[in-house]
C-alpha positions as CSV (number, residue, x, y, z in Angstrom):
1,M,133.9,143.4,57.1
2,P,135.1,145.0,60.2
3,I,136.7,149.0,59.4
4,R,139.1,148.6,61.2
5,D,140.8,146.1,58.0
6,V,140.8,148.7,56.5
7,T,143.8,151.4,55.3
8,I,144.1,154.2,53.0
9,H,147.0,155.5,51.9
10,P,148.0,158.6,50.3
11,V,150.3,158.1,47.0
12,A,150.8,161.7,46.5
13,G,151.0,165.1,48.5
14,L,147.5,166.5,47.4
15,I,146.0,163.5,45.1
16,G,145.5,159.9,45.2
17,A,144.5,157.4,48.3
18,E,144.5,153.0,47.7
19,I,142.6,151.2,50.2
20,T,143.5,147.8,51.7
21,G,141.8,145.4,53.3
22,L,138.4,145.7,51.0
23,D,137.4,142.4,49.2
24,L,135.1,144.5,46.6
25,A,134.0,141.2,45.0
26,E,131.3,141.1,47.9
27,P,128.4,143.9,47.4
28,P,129.3,146.4,49.5
29,D,127.8,147.4,52.7
30,D,126.4,150.5,54.3
31,A,130.3,150.5,56.1
32,T,132.5,150.1,52.6
33,T,130.2,152.5,51.3
34,N,131.0,155.0,53.4
35,I,134.5,154.6,53.4
36,L,135.3,154.6,49.6
37,R,133.3,157.4,48.9
38,G,134.4,159.5,52.3
39,A,138.2,158.4,50.9
40,L,137.1,159.4,47.2
41,A,135.9,163.4,48.1
42,E,139.1,163.7,49.9
43,Y,141.4,162.1,47.9
44,L,139.5,162.4,44.2
45,V,141.1,159.2,42.9
46,I,141.1,156.0,45.0
47,F,142.9,152.4,44.1
48,I,142.0,149.2,45.1
49,R,144.3,146.3,44.1
50,D,144.1,142.4,43.9
51,Q,140.3,142.6,42.9
52,K,138.6,139.4,41.2
53,L,135.4,140.9,40.0
54,D,132.8,139.8,37.1
55,M,130.7,142.2,35.7
56,A,128.1,141.9,37.8
57,A,130.3,143.1,41.0
58,H,132.1,146.3,38.8
59,K,128.9,147.4,38.4
60,R,127.7,147.6,42.2
61,L,130.7,148.4,43.1
62,T,130.1,151.7,40.6
63,E,126.6,152.1,41.5
64,A,127.8,152.3,45.2
65,F,129.1,155.9,43.9
66,G,125.6,156.5,41.6
67,P,123.7,155.3,38.7
68,I,125.4,154.1,35.8
69,M,126.2,155.8,32.9
70,R,126.4,155.5,29.8
71,V,128.6,156.8,28.0
72,P,127.9,158.2,24.1
73,Y,129.4,157.8,21.1
74,V,131.9,154.9,22.1
75,T,130.4,151.5,21.3
76,P,130.3,149.7,24.8
77,S,131.7,145.7,25.4
78,R,130.0,142.6,23.8
79,E,129.4,141.3,27.3
80,D,127.3,144.2,28.8
81,P,126.5,147.2,27.4
82,D,127.0,149.1,30.7
83,V,130.6,148.6,30.6
84,L,133.3,149.8,28.2
85,A,136.3,147.7,27.1
86,V,139.2,149.6,27.2
87,L,141.7,148.1,24.6
88,K,145.0,148.3,22.7
89,E,145.8,145.3,21.3
90,A,149.4,144.2,21.0
91,E,149.8,144.7,16.9
92,E,148.8,148.4,17.6
93,T,151.8,150.7,17.4
94,K,152.2,153.9,16.7
95,V,148.7,155.4,17.2
96,S,146.5,157.3,19.2
97,V,144.7,155.9,22.1
98,F,141.4,157.0,24.2
99,G,142.2,159.0,26.2
100,G,145.5,159.9,25.7
101,D,145.8,163.4,26.6
102,W,144.4,165.7,29.6
103,H,140.8,165.9,29.9
104,A,137.7,165.1,32.0
105,D,135.2,162.4,30.7
106,F,132.5,164.0,28.6
107,S,132.7,167.4,29.9
108,F,131.2,168.6,26.7
109,L,127.4,166.7,28.0
110,E,125.3,168.8,29.8
111,S,125.3,166.4,32.6
112,P,128.9,165.1,32.7
113,P,129.8,162.0,34.6
114,A,130.4,162.6,38.0
115,G,132.8,159.4,37.6
116,S,134.0,156.1,36.9
117,V,135.1,152.8,38.0
118,L,138.1,151.7,35.7
119,Y,139.5,147.3,36.5
120,A,142.7,146.2,35.3
121,I,142.5,142.7,33.2
122,E,145.7,142.4,31.4
123,V,148.2,145.0,31.3
124,P,151.8,145.3,29.9
125,P,155.1,144.5,31.4
126,Y,155.5,148.0,31.9
127,G,154.0,151.2,30.7
128,G,150.5,152.2,30.1
129,D,150.5,154.2,33.6
130,T,147.4,157.0,34.1
131,L,147.7,159.9,35.3
132,W,145.0,162.4,37.5
133,A,145.6,165.8,38.5
134,N,143.7,167.6,41.1
135,Q,141.7,170.6,39.8
136,I,140.3,172.3,43.2
137,A,144.5,172.8,44.3
138,A,144.6,174.3,40.3
139,Y,142.1,176.4,40.8
140,E,142.6,177.7,44.0
141,T,147.0,178.5,43.0
142,L,146.0,180.0,40.0
143,P,147.6,183.6,39.3
144,D,145.2,186.3,40.4
145,D,144.9,187.7,36.7
146,L,143.6,183.7,35.6
147,K,141.3,183.4,38.6
148,A,139.8,186.8,38.0
149,I,139.1,186.0,34.9
150,V,137.7,182.3,35.1
151,D,135.4,182.9,38.1
152,A,133.5,185.7,36.1
153,S,133.6,182.7,32.6
154,R,131.5,180.2,31.0
155,A,133.6,178.0,29.5
156,V,132.4,176.6,25.6
157,H,132.9,172.6,25.4
158,V,132.2,170.6,22.2
159,G,132.4,167.1,21.7
160,T,135.5,167.7,19.5
161,P,136.6,164.4,18.1
162,Y,133.5,162.8,17.5
163,G,132.3,166.2,15.8
164,V,132.8,167.0,11.8
165,K,134.5,171.0,12.5
166,H,137.6,170.0,15.1
167,A,137.4,166.1,13.7
168,P,141.2,164.1,13.7
169,A,142.9,164.7,10.5
170,P,141.6,161.4,8.1
171,D,145.2,160.3,7.8
172,T,145.5,160.1,12.2
173,A,146.6,156.9,13.4
174,T,144.0,155.6,16.0
175,S,143.7,152.7,18.1
176,R,140.6,150.4,15.8
177,S,140.6,148.1,19.2
178,I,137.9,150.6,20.6
179,E,134.9,151.3,18.0
180,I,134.0,155.6,18.1
181,T,131.6,157.4,16.4
182,R,133.1,160.0,14.2
183,G,131.8,162.7,11.9
184,D,128.8,163.1,13.9
185,P,127.3,167.1,13.8
186,E,125.5,166.6,16.8
187,A,129.4,166.1,18.4
188,D,129.4,169.9,17.5
189,R,127.0,171.7,19.5
190,E,128.6,173.9,22.1
191,T,127.4,173.6,26.0
192,F,128.3,176.0,28.5
193,H,129.7,174.7,31.8
194,P,131.3,177.1,34.7
195,A,135.0,177.8,33.9
196,V,135.0,177.3,38.2
197,C,132.5,175.1,39.6
198,A,131.2,174.1,43.0
199,H,132.4,170.3,44.3
200,P,129.6,168.9,45.2
201,P,131.1,167.0,48.4
202,S,132.8,169.8,49.5
203,G,131.7,172.7,47.9
204,R,135.6,174.2,47.3
205,R,135.7,175.7,43.5
206,T,137.1,173.4,40.8
207,L,138.5,174.0,37.8
208,F,136.5,172.6,35.0
209,V,138.3,172.9,31.8
210,N,140.5,170.6,29.8
211,P,142.4,170.4,26.4
212,I,140.4,167.7,24.4
213,Y,136.7,169.3,25.1
214,T,136.8,172.7,25.7
215,T,137.5,175.1,23.1
216,R,136.9,178.6,24.1
217,L,136.1,181.1,27.3
218,E,133.1,183.5,27.3
219,G,133.8,186.6,29.8
220,P,135.3,189.4,30.3
221,Q,137.2,191.7,28.0
222,G,140.1,189.0,26.9
223,A,138.9,185.7,27.9
224,D,138.6,184.8,24.3
225,D,142.1,185.0,24.3
226,P,143.1,181.1,23.4
227,E,146.4,182.4,25.3
228,I,143.9,182.4,28.9
229,L,143.4,178.4,28.3
230,R,147.6,178.0,27.2
231,R,147.6,178.8,30.7
232,L,145.3,177.1,32.0
233,Y,146.0,174.1,30.9
234,A,150.1,174.5,31.5
235,H,149.3,175.3,35.4
236,A,145.6,172.8,35.7
237,V,148.8,170.0,35.3
238,R,151.6,170.9,37.1
239,P,153.5,167.8,38.9
240,E,152.2,168.9,42.3
241,F,149.0,168.2,41.5
242,T,149.1,164.6,40.4
243,C,149.7,161.2,40.8
244,R,150.7,158.2,38.9
245,F,149.2,155.4,38.8
246,R,150.9,151.8,38.1
247,W,148.1,149.7,36.8
248,T,148.7,146.1,37.8
249,P,146.3,143.2,37.3
250,G,143.4,143.3,39.6
251,A,143.6,146.6,40.3
252,V,140.9,149.1,40.5
253,A,140.8,152.9,40.6
254,I,137.6,155.2,40.8
255,W,137.8,158.9,40.7
256,D,135.6,161.7,40.7
257,N,135.5,163.9,37.2
258,R,134.2,167.0,38.5
259,A,137.7,167.9,40.1
260,T,140.3,165.9,38.0
261,L,141.8,165.4,35.0
262,H,143.5,162.4,33.8
263,Y,145.3,161.3,30.8
264,A,146.3,157.3,29.2
265,I,149.7,157.4,28.8
266,N,150.6,155.2,25.6
267,D,153.6,154.2,26.0
268,Y,153.7,149.7,25.3
269,D,153.5,149.6,22.1
270,G,153.7,145.5,21.4
271,H,151.8,144.2,24.3
272,R,147.9,144.2,24.9
273,R,145.9,146.3,27.8
274,L,142.5,145.6,28.6
275,L,140.9,147.3,30.9
276,Y,137.0,147.6,31.9
277,R,135.3,151.2,32.3
278,T,131.8,151.8,33.9
279,T,130.7,154.7,34.3
280,F,128.2,156.9,37.2
281,A,126.5,159.6,36.6
282,G,126.5,163.2,37.8
283,D,124.4,166.3,37.9
284,R,125.1,169.5,35.4
285,P,127.8,171.7,36.7
286,Q,127.3,174.5,39.1
């Protein structure tokens, strides 16, 4: 595909771009791969609409960014063990959903995912949007007192939704459409990552904490004050750091899990929503 046919349009001031002129059903050639990788490095999340991907094409696209990674604690789709069905049925109302708070995926792993590819199959007539937040911008605009603390701290990450110690209350209503392992003591194991990491493609520094999996900071005196994390979380998702994507059937979103947080908005009770997700592997945060 000639590069001149491809256009890249930013969707917000600090994060996100929509790419047109690509047919991702075809195996990506070197030129297409370079366009996708370059756009992802610059914009941190990219969107390509009107695609027709079977699971093989979806996986080929994922492999343009890195080896496919099978994430723990979540049962994959019946069709392919490398693909996760992100599903909420229409009759599931007043329940929490997978990814329904700001987070970086599986940050409690020794080597968290580098990113993911999400492909929309069936979307509600309204609602069900996804938000992303730029954590490079969040770090660069931190108040000086917070920056001094995170620069000298490690963040403690725990698989809180899947373990015992931090498990959701037993009466918490959750979606049954995604099978999640709960009550695994191994998920309570603490993993330590720098609170500020180097973003591999750019070398820029990025904040690496999130409300779901980060339980505390270890660092200079006062770093373990819960108020520090509350301030960090509030700053990390300021509106100017974010973009919001309205899903349409056939839309693809690809994001960098090392330099963004994301949030699945649960505002479509009474409607079915199905997307397929793959994940590509990354190195341990440095």
